[in-house]
C-alpha positions in Angstrom: 0.0 0.0 0.0 1.3 3.4 -0.9 1.5 5.8 2.0 0.4 9.3 0.9 3.1 11.9 1.3 2.6 15.0 3.3 2.2 18.0 0.9 5.3 20.0 0.5 5.0 23.5 2.0 7.4 26.1 0.6 8.5 28.4 3.3 8.3 32.1 2.5 11.6 33.6 1.4 13.7 35.1 4.1 15.0 38.6 3.4 18.4 38.9 5.0 20.0 42.3 5.8 22.6 43.4 3.2 26.2 42.5 4.2 27.9 44.0 1.1 27.3 46.8 -1.4 26.4 44.3 -4.1 23.7 44.3 -6.8 21.0 43.3 -4.4 22.0 46.0 -1.9 21.9 48.6 -4.6 18.5 47.5 -5.8 17.1 47.5 -2.2 18.4 51.0 -1.7 17.1 52.1 -5.0 13.6 50.7 -4.4 13.4 52.3 -1.0 14.7 55.6 -2.4 11.8 55.7 -4.8 9.7 56.8 -1.9 11.8 59.9 -1.4 11.6 60.5 -5.2 7.8 60.4 -5.2 7.2 62.7 -2.3 9.5 65.4 -3.8 8.4 65.0 -7.4 4.8 65.6 -6.6 5.7 69.0 -5.0 8.1 70.4 -7.5 6.4 69.0 -10.7 3.1 70.6 -9.7 4.3 74.2 -9.4 4.6 74.5 -13.2 1.0 73.7 -13.9 -0.7 75.7 -11.1 -1.9 78.4 -13.5 -3.4 75.7 -15.8 -5.1 74.0 -12.8 -6.5 77.4 -11.8 -8.0 78.0 -15.2 -9.5 74.5 -15.5 -11.1 74.4 -12.0 -11.8 78.1 -11.7 -9.4 78.7 -8.8 -7.9 81.9 -7.6 -4.7 82.2 -5.6 -6.3 81.1 -2.3 -7.7 78.0 -3.9 -4.4 77.2 -5.6 -2.6 77.7 -2.3 -4.8 75.1 -0.7 -4.1 72.6 -3.5 -0.5 72.7 -2.4 -1.1 73.2 1.4 -3.6 70.3 1.6 -0.8 68.0 0.8 1.7 69.7 3.2 -0.6 69.9 6.2 -1.7 66.3 5.8 1.9 65.2 5.4 2.8 67.1 8.6 -0.1 65.6 10.6 0.6 62.0 9.4 4.3 62.3 9.8 4.1 62.8 13.6 2.2 59.5 13.9 3.7 57.5 11.1 6.9 56.7 12.9 5.3 55.3 16.0 2.8 53.3 14.0 5.5 51.9 11.7 7.6 50.7 14.7 4.5 49.2 16.4 2.9 47.4 13.4 5.7 47.0 10.9 7.9 49.3 8.9 7.5 47.5 5.6 3.7 47.4 6.2 3.6 51.1 6.7 5.6 51.7 3.5 3.3 49.4 1.4 0.1 50.9 2.8 1.4 54.4 2.3 2.4 53.5 -1.2 -1.0 52.1 -2.0 -2.8 55.2 -0.6 -0.4 57.5 -2.5 -1.1 55.6 -5.7 -4.9 55.7 -5.2 -4.9 59.3 -4.2 -2.8 60.2 -7.3 -5.5 58.7 -9.6 -8.1 60.6 -7.6 -6.1 63.8 -8.2 -6.0 63.1 -11.9 -9.7 62.5 -12.1 -10.7 65.5 -9.9 -13.0 67.9 -11.7 -13.7 70.3 -8.8 -11.5 72.1 -6.4 -12.8 70.4 -3.2 -12.2 66.9 -4.7 -8.7 67.8 -5.8 -7.9 69.2 -2.3 -9.2 66.1 -0.6 -7.2 63.9 -2.9 -4.1 65.9 -2.3 -4.6 65.5 1.5 -4.9 61.7 1.0 -1.6 62.0 -1.0 0.1 63.7 1.9 -1.0 61.0 4.3 0.2 58.3 2.0 3.5 60.2 1.4 4.2 60.4 5.2 3.8 56.7 5.7 5.7 56.0 2.5 8.8 58.0 3.4 8.8 57.1 7.0 8.5 53.4 6.2 11.2 53.7 3.6 13.8 55.4 5.8 13.1 53.2 8.7 13.4 50.1 6.5 16.9 51.3 5.4 18.0 51.0 9.0 16.8 47.4 9.1 18.0 46.4 5.7 21.5 47.9 6.2 22.7 47.3 9.8 26.3 48.1 8.8 26.8 51.9 9.2 28.9 52.2 6.0 26.3 50.5 3.9 23.5 52.4 5.6 25.3 55.6 4.7 25.5 54.6 1.1 21.8 53.7 1.0 20.9 57.0 2.6 23.1 58.8 0.1 21.4 57.1 -2.8 18.0 58.1 -1.3 19.3 61.7 -1.1 20.4 61.5 -4.8 17.0 60.3 -5.9 15.3 63.0 -3.9 17.6 65.6 -5.5 16.8 64.3 -8.9 13.1 64.7 -8.2 13.6 68.2 -7.0 15.8 69.2 -9.9 13.9 67.6 -12.7 10.3 67.8 -11.3 9.5 71.2 -12.8 10.9 70.3 -16.2 9.3 66.9 -16.4 6.0 68.4 -15.1 6.1 71.1 -17.8 6.7 68.4 -20.5 3.9 66.2 -19.3 1.5 69.0 -18.9 2.4 70.4 -22.4 1.7 67.1 -24.1 -0.9 65.3 -22.0 -2.4 68.0 -19.6 -1.9 68.5 -15.9 -3.6 65.2 -14.8 -0.7 63.3 -16.4 1.6 64.6 -13.6 -0.4 62.6 -11.1 -0.8 59.6 -13.3 3.0 59.5 -13.7 3.2 58.3 -10.1 1.5 55.0 -10.9 4.6 53.3 -12.5 7.0 54.0 -9.6 4.3 53.1 -7.1 3.9 49.8 -8.9 7.6 49.1 -8.8 7.6 49.7 -5.1 4.6 47.4 -4.5 6.2 44.6 -6.4 9.9 45.0 -5.3 9.6 45.8 -1.6 8.2 42.4 -0.5 11.0 40.8 -2.4 14.0 42.9 -1.2 12.9 44.3 2.2 12.2 42.3 5.3 9.6 43.2 7.9 10.7 44.8 11.2 8.6 45.9 14.1 9.4 46.8 17.7 6.0 46.6 19.3 4.8 48.8 22.1 6.5 52.2 21.8 5.5 55.7 22.7 1.8 56.5 22.9 0.5 58.9 20.2 -1.1 62.1 21.5 -4.0 62.1 19.0 -5.9 65.1 20.5 -2.7 67.1 20.6 -2.0 66.2 17.0 -5.5 67.4 16.0 -5.0 70.6 17.9 -1.6 71.3 16.2 -3.0 70.7 12.7 -6.1 72.8 13.4 -3.8 75.6 14.5 -1.8 75.3 11.2 -4.9 75.1 9.1 -6.4 78.2 10.7 -3.1 80.1 10.3 -3.0 79.3 6.6 -6.7 80.2 6.0 -6.2 83.4 8.1 -3.3 84.5 5.9 -5.2 83.7 2.7 -8.2 85.7 3.8 -6.5 88.7 5.4 -6.5 90.7 2.2 -10.1 89.9 0.9 -11.8 89.6 4.3 -9.5 91.3 7.0 -11.9 90.4 9.8 -12.1 86.8 9.0 -8.4 86.7 8.4 -7.6 88.2 11.9 -10.1 85.9 13.5 -8.5 82.9 11.9 -5.0 84.1 13.1 -6.3 84.7 16.6 -7.8 81.2 16.7 -4.6 79.7 15.5 -2.6 81.5 18.2 -5.0 80.3 20.9 -4.8 76.7 19.7 -1.0 76.9 19.5 -0.9 78.1 23.2 -3.2 75.2 24.1 -1.0 72.7 22.3 2.1 74.0 24.1 0.4 73.7 27.5 -0.8 70.2 26.7 2.7 69.1 25.7 4.2 70.4 28.9 1.8 68.3 31.0 2.3 65.0 29.1 4.9 62.4 30.0 5.4 61.6 26.2 4.9 64.8 24.3 4.8 65.1 20.5 7.6 67.6 20.7 10.1 67.3 23.6 10.5 70.4 25.7 14.2 70.0 25.6 14.2 70.8 21.9 12.2 74.1 22.1 14.3 75.4 25.0 17.7 74.8 23.3 19.1 78.0 21.8 21.0 76.2 19.0 18.1 73.9 18.0 15.8 77.0 17.9 18.3 78.8 15.6 18.3 75.8 13.2 14.6 75.7 13.2 14.5 79.4 12.3 16.9 78.6 9.4 14.6 75.8 8.3 11.7 78.2 8.2 13.7 80.8 6.2 14.8 78.2 3.6 11.3 76.9 3.3 10.0 80.4 2.5 13.0 81.8 0.7 13.3 78.8 -1.7 10.5 76.3 -1.6 7.6 78.7 -1.3 9.2 81.0 -3.8 9.5 78.0 -6.2 5.7 77.8 -6.4 5.5 81.5 -7.5 8.3 81.3 -10.1 6.4 79.6 -12.9 3.6 82.1 -12.8 6.1 84.9 -12.7 8.0 83.6 -15.7 4.8 83.2 -17.6 3.5 86.7 -16.7 6.8 88.6 -17.0 8.5 86.8 -19.9 5.6 85.2 -21.8 6.8 81.6 -21.3 4.6 78.6 -21.5 4.5 75.8 -18.9 7.1 73.7 -20.8 9.5 76.7 -21.2 8.9 77.8 -17.6 9.8 74.3 -16.4 13.1 74.4 -18.3 13.9 77.9 -17.0 13.3 76.6 -13.4 16.4 74.3 -13.8 18.4 77.4 -12.9 16.9 77.1 -9.4 16.6 73.4 -9.2 19.9 72.0 -10.6 22.0 73.3 -7.7 19.9 71.1 -5.4 21.4 68.1 -7.3 25.0 69.3 -7.6 25.9 71.4 -4.5 24.9 69.4 -1.4 28.3 67.6 -1.2 29.9 71.1 -1.2 27.7 72.1 1.7 28.9 69.1 3.6 32.6 70.0 3.0 31.9 73.6 4.0 30.5 72.6 7.3 33.7 70.6 8.0 35.9 73.4 7.1 33.9 76.5 8.1 31.5 75.3 10.7 27.7 75.7 10.9 27.6 79.5 11.5 29.6 80.5 8.5 28.3 77.8 6.2 24.6 78.6 6.9 25.4 82.3 6.9 26.8 82.0 3.3 23.8 80.0 2.3 21.2 82.4 3.7 23.1 85.3 2.1 22.7 83.7 -1.3 19.0 83.1 -0.7 18.5 86.7 0.4 20.5 88.2 -2.4 18.9 86.0 -5.0 15.4 87.0 -3.9 16.5 90.7 -3.9 17.7 90.2 -7.5 14.4 88.6 -8.5 12.5 91.6 -6.9 14.6 94.0 -8.9 14.2 92.0 -12.1 10.4 91.7 -11.7 9.9 95.0 -13.6 12.6 94.4 -16.2 12.2 92.5 -19.4 15.7 90.9 -19.3 15.6 87.2 -18.6 19.3 87.1 -17.4 18.4 88.8 -14.1 15.7 86.3 -13.3 18.0 83.3 -14.2 20.7 84.8 -12.0 18.4 85.3 -9.1 17.0 81.8 -9.4 20.5 80.3 -9.5 21.4 82.2 -6.3 18.5 81.0 -4.3 18.9 77.5 -5.6 22.6 77.5 -4.6 21.9 78.8 -1.1 19.2 76.2 -0.5 21.4 73.5 -1.8 24.2 74.4 0.6 21.9 74.5 3.6 19.1 72.1 3.0 20.8 68.8 3.5 22.9 70.1 6.4 20.2 71.5 8.5 18.8 68.1 9.6 22.3 67.0 10.6 22.8 70.2 12.6 19.5 69.9 14.6 20.2 66.3 15.4 23.7 67.0 16.5 22.6 70.0 18.7 19.7 68.2 20.2 20.0 66.3 23.5 21.0 62.6 22.9 17.6 61.3 24.2 15.7 63.5 21.7 17.6 63.0 18.4 14.9 60.9 16.7 12.3 63.6 17.6 14.7 66.3 16.5 14.9 64.7 13.0 11.1 64.5 12.8 10.9 68.2 14.0 13.0 69.3 11.0 10.5 67.7 8.5 7.5 69.1 10.4 9.0 72.6 10.5 9.8 72.5 6.8 6.3 71.4 5.8 4.5 73.7 8.2 6.5 76.8 7.1 6.2 75.8 3.4 2.4 75.8 3.8 2.4 79.2 5.5 4.9 80.5 3.0 2.8 79.5 0.1 -0.2 81.1 1.6 1.6 84.3 2.5 3.3 84.8 -0.8 0.1 83.8 -2.6 -1.7 86.8 -1.0 1.0 89.1 -2.5 0.9 87.5 -5.9 -0.5 90.0 -8.5 -3.4 89.1 -10.8 -1.7 90.4 -13.9 1.8 91.4 -15.0 5.2 90.5 -13.8 6.1 93.7 -12.0 3.8 93.0 -9.1 5.9 90.0 -8.1 8.5 92.3 -6.7 6.7 92.3 -3.4 6.7 88.5 -3.3 10.4 88.3 -3.7 11.1 91.2 -1.4 9.3 89.5 1.5 11.3 86.3 0.8 14.5 88.3 0.8 13.6 89.8 4.2 12.8 86.3 5.5 16.3 85.3 4.3 17.8 88.1 6.3 16.0 86.9 9.4 17.5 83.4 8.9 20.9 85.1 8.5 20.5 86.7 11.9 19.7 83.3 13.4 23.1 82.1 12.4 24.6 84.1 15.2 23.1 81.7 17.7 25.0 78.7 16.2 28.4 77.5 17.4 31.4 78.3 15.2 32.5 74.7 14.7 30.7 71.8 13.1 29.9 70.2 16.5 28.1 71.1 19.6 30.4 72.5 22.3 30.2 70.1 25.3 
């Protein structure tokens, strides 16, 4: 009699951490770096087509500002919770769920026919992006336990992020010119598909369990404060009373949030960070760069079209003057920190941003394109020298027990000020003509000078004096 055999069960493949910088390690780092590429591409590519979106959906500047800020505020809110949830339930799971939500929201953005539907879809994109980038960066730590390999993987992630920032406006202009602005969102589907197929193959799951509790009420209060601040800024010109009321409500909620954090054992933002002089100085620098470069970047396409008669495609190409330095100069900024220290490196960077915006303000009423290109190159160079070094500075200056929270604080500060900067500069944006943009760039130049003053609170050297 033949004895039936037990069915053969194939165990699931085990994903081992990379022990060498071989082909598999490079593919793993590249797949995880796609998350950083997507989150940056969807910001920079969109700035070129904002006028076209406004015409198609009947949006004025406040509405267009919310198309950008819905993403940023949702990203900020989800970012504060994504890290804890990823540690508790699985970093790869967080990455894949964020990727799926980002892909679905991208399709919803492309199909949106009204302003509210587009803003809701953009908010969903922001939530997906927060889980995507958090899961990706956390998975790099698990996939590359060796510090040297981890540094290489993070460097590749930074390169992909820089490529997205540098080429986003140009690629966005090309896609919009040939296929319309929805194509920018549909372009996300291919990299999202690559992530969905490749991550389970190359990246193992990792979770800690437990972890810090999430202060959900405090998180809602913080986001409500930011949202009211954005709306108050947008309304202050058309409806001053409503704008001031929104600003007052935002201040009240911010105070309530600060009091709540002081009473909690596990606050969203450690009090040691907000009481440290050096950390606060770096946060001010983050805010200045977010306005002087990133928020200005959203105004540049409309300025180039109004002042110089460029189309979306030509404006995207011209924006390379501001974007390409972000791809080329970050290593120079790293060497400058080693030789000159933080104070002088960031001082030089903020000077370039302030001078570049001043040049743009002066060129707003002129017809010469050279001045605009020179101003854009200057702000791009300043942002490139400072952007990648600011996170390292705030982590080094923070107390050792709060380094992880300090890293998250840098992203939150960037996104929050970017949202407020877009709203504030949007109020100053003229309805016609290029000369009116002088006020936009002048305010950004003043913001750069404020950041330059904050450099005085930084130590001379590249390390915290102990």
